[in-house]
N, C-alpha and C positions, 0 to 999 in steps of 0.2 A: 900757736893757733893752727888747727888742722884744716887744710883745704878740703872742701867737699865738692863733689861733682855730681850733677843730676843724673848721670848714667854710670852704671857699674861696668866692670871689665867685660862681662858677657855682651852688654849692649854695644860696646865699642868694637868688639870683634866680629859682630854680625856684618853680612854683606851690605854694602851701601847701594846695590843695584836697585833701580826703581822698579816698582811693580808694573808688569806688562799689562797694558790695557787691551782687552779682547773686544773686537767690534761685535755688534749685535748679530750680524749675519753669521759669523763664526759660531757664536753661542747657539743660535737657532739650529744650525746644521748639526752640531754636536748632540743637541737634545733630540733631534729627529733621528739620528743614528742610534742613540740609546733606546728610543721608543721602538724602532724597528726591530731591535735585537731582543726585546723583552718577550716574556710569556712562552718560552720554550719549556716544555714539561720534561722532568727528569725523575728517575728513581736513583737514590743514593743509598748505598749499603752503609748503615750506621752501626751494625753489630754482626759479627760472624767472621768467617775466614777472609772475606774480601772487603773488609771495612774500608770505606773511603771511595770505593769504585763507583763510577757514575754510569748510568744507562740513559741515553737520550730516547725519549718516547716520541718517535717520529714516523711510526708506521701505523697502518690501520689496525693491525693485529700483531702481537708479539708474544711468544711463549717464554715463560720463566721456568727454568728447570735445570737439572743436572746433566741432561743430554748435551753432547757437544754440538748437536744440531739446533739447540734452543737459541733463539735470537738474543735472549737475555740469559746468558749462561752463568750459573752459580754452582760452584763445585763444593757442595756441602752434603755429607752422607745422609742427613735427615730430610733432604729434599728429593722429591720424585723426579724421574727423568723429564717428564712433562707435568709440571706442578700446578702452574696457574697461567692465566692468559690476561694480557693487557690489551684493551680494545679502545680505539679512539673513534668517536663520532663528532666530527666538526671540532669544536673547542672543548668538548667534554671527554674525559678519560675514565674508563671503567676497569674493574678487576673482577675476575671470576676464578673459582677453583676448578681444577680439571680432575676431580675425583682422586686427589693426591692421598698418599698413605697417611700422612701426618696432618693434613689439613692446612688451609690458608686462613690467617687471622687478620682482621682489619681493626686496628685500634683495640686489640684484645679480644674481640668477638669473632668466633668462627664464622667464615663465609658460608652461607647456605645458598645464596642467590647472587647474581651479578650486582655489584655496588659501584656507584660513582665515587671517584676519588676527589678529595679536596686538598688544597695546599696544606701540607703539614701532616697528612695522614700517614700512619705507620702500618706496613704490611709485614707480618711475621710468617716465615716459611720454615718448616722443620722446627728444630729446637734452639738454634742459635742465630739464624740469619734474620735481620730486620732491615727493611728498606723504608726510606722516607720519600714520600711523593712531594715534589715541590716544583716551583717555577723559577728559572734563572734567566738573567739576561747574559749577553756574551761576556761582559766583564766578570760577572760572578762565575760563569762557567770556567773561564781561564784561571781565575783565582782558585777555584775548587780543584782543578787539575794540577795546579802547582802544589797545593797543599797535599794532594794525594801522592804526587811524585815524591815529595819530601818525606811523607810518612812511610812509604814502602821501600824506598831505595837508599842505599848508602851514598853519602855525599861525595866521597872520594872516588870510588870505583864505578858508581852508576848501577851496580847489580843490586839485588834485593838485600834488605837489611835483616838483622836478627829477629826483629819483631814479626816481619812478614814470614820469615822462615818457620818460626815456631807455630804460627797460626796455620800455615799451609801444611806443615808436617802433622799437626794435630788432626786435620781433616783426612789426610792420606793414611795415617795410622789407623784411624777409626774404620776407614773403608777396608783396609787390608785385613784387619782383625775380623771384621764382620763377614767378609767374603772369602777369606783364606787365600788372598793373592800375595804376590811377591812385593816387597818394598825394601829398598836399600838406602843407606845413608853413607856418604863418604866424607870424612873430615880430613883436612890437611892444613899444614902451615909451612912457613918458610924456614928452612934450616939456617941456623946461625944468623937470624935476622937482626938481633941487637948489635952484634959486631959490624954488620953492614951499615946500620944507622950511625954507630959511633965513628966508623971510618970515613964514610962518604957523606954523611949528613942526612937529615930527615927528608929533604927534598928528593934525594936519591931513593930513600925508602918509599916515599909516596909514589915515585915513578915506577918502582918495581911492583908495588901492590896494584896499581892501575894496569900495568902491562900484564901482570899475571891474571887479573880478572878478564881482560880482553882475550888473551890467548886461550884460557880455559873455556870461556864461553863458546869459542869457535870449535871446540871438540865435542860439545854436548849436543844432545837431541833437543828438539823444541819442547818436549814434555818434561825434560829435566829442569829442576829448579835449583839455581845457583845463588848462594848468598854469602855475604861477609858476616861471619859469626862474631868477630871482634878482633881488633889488633891485626895480626898477620894470619889469623885463622879463618878458614873458609869451609863451607858445607855444600855438598851436592845431594839432592834428594832424587832418587831414581824410582819412579813408579813402574810396577810390573817387572822389576829387574831382580833376578836371584843374586845371591852373594857372589857366585863365581863370575858372573857377567859384570857386576859392579867392581870386582877386583880387577878384571881386565880393563875396564874403563879407567880406574884409578891409575893403573900402570901406564896406560896411554897418556894420561894427563902428566904423569911424572916425567915421562920421556920427552914430551913436547916442551915442558918447562926447562928441563936439563939442557936441551939442545938449543934453546933460544938464547940469542946474544943480547943481554941487557947492557945498554950503553948509557952512561950519564956523564954529560959534559966531556965526551971523548974518552971516558974511562970504561973499560969492559969489566962488568961485575958478574962473576959466575954465581948462578942461583940454582939451588935444588930444593925440593920439597919432600916431606914425609907425609904419608897418608894412612888412614885407618878406615876399615870397612866393617859394617854390621848390617844385618837385615832380617826381615821376616820371610818365612817362618823359621829360619835356621836359628835365630836368637829370640829370646823371650824379652819383650818390651811392651809395656802397656801405655807409656806416655812418651811424648817427644824427647823429654829429658833423659829417659832411660835408654832410648835408641841412640841418641847423640852421645850419651855417656859411654856406651859400648864401643862406638866408633872412635871416640876420643881416646879410650884406653888402648885400643889397637894402634892408634896413631903414635902414642908414646912408647908402645912396645917397639914400633918401627924405629923410633929415634934411638932407643936403647940398643937396638940391633945394628946401628951404624949409620942411620939416616939415609935419605935418598932411596927409600924403599916403601913398599906397601905392606901394612899389617892387617890381618883379619882377626876379628874377635873370635875366641875359641867357641866351638859349638857346644 
């Protein structure tokens, strides 16, 4: 005869701690705090180069545009420098177009006059950027920020991830092609990284990647975008930078990494990197993948040439 028990194994493994009883005053205070934090207006980018970015609508007036002086700055080549204006009157929020080149659209209709925004409305600027107007409380705001951070940044190193890089590079490339400006990409990876992992372990490899990201970030300008492309491979996008200057930057990064003393659990691990450079208008590239491909080929030319050096894509 088989013994039966009214509880299965999972039930028995659950914590036996009693449920904490919360008094009524504590509940009222928590609800009051939540109520006080509600009804903050936001614009959230749901499509385009800055997908996931949040703009808090907390000023009487704020300009949406590509200009660095715009309070709500969106770097999209299809957006005018001063594209649209967000206006707040008391609890009401309005949007108006500022005679932009490509127009401002509210829920698919082109704005001809100032319109009041409702929760859930979608504003389209240019050809790719769409913002959603909504209200969030403090908890929702924090959650959205955490989601944005996870969507845009690499979990190990904290720098931008491949998805953000490709979106950003697409915008920068379109701008450079349209205006005939300089744009360079630097690709690099760690020399002999697999033997490092095999010899010292993956924790040592992770330490090296994090350290490399931190050291490289300290060499770059604020306007440079630095991302982990995948594995031990990294990319730097340099706006307004000709290939020769990008090559000089790449060599500076190479020397800083070579001179750095990477130490894991008391063991010194010598690290070098190889880099490849390509850029407009010196090279022909119409897509982010083409520009990265040119830089990547130059990187592997540098590896074949002996590693710990900078390669430049042939003109």
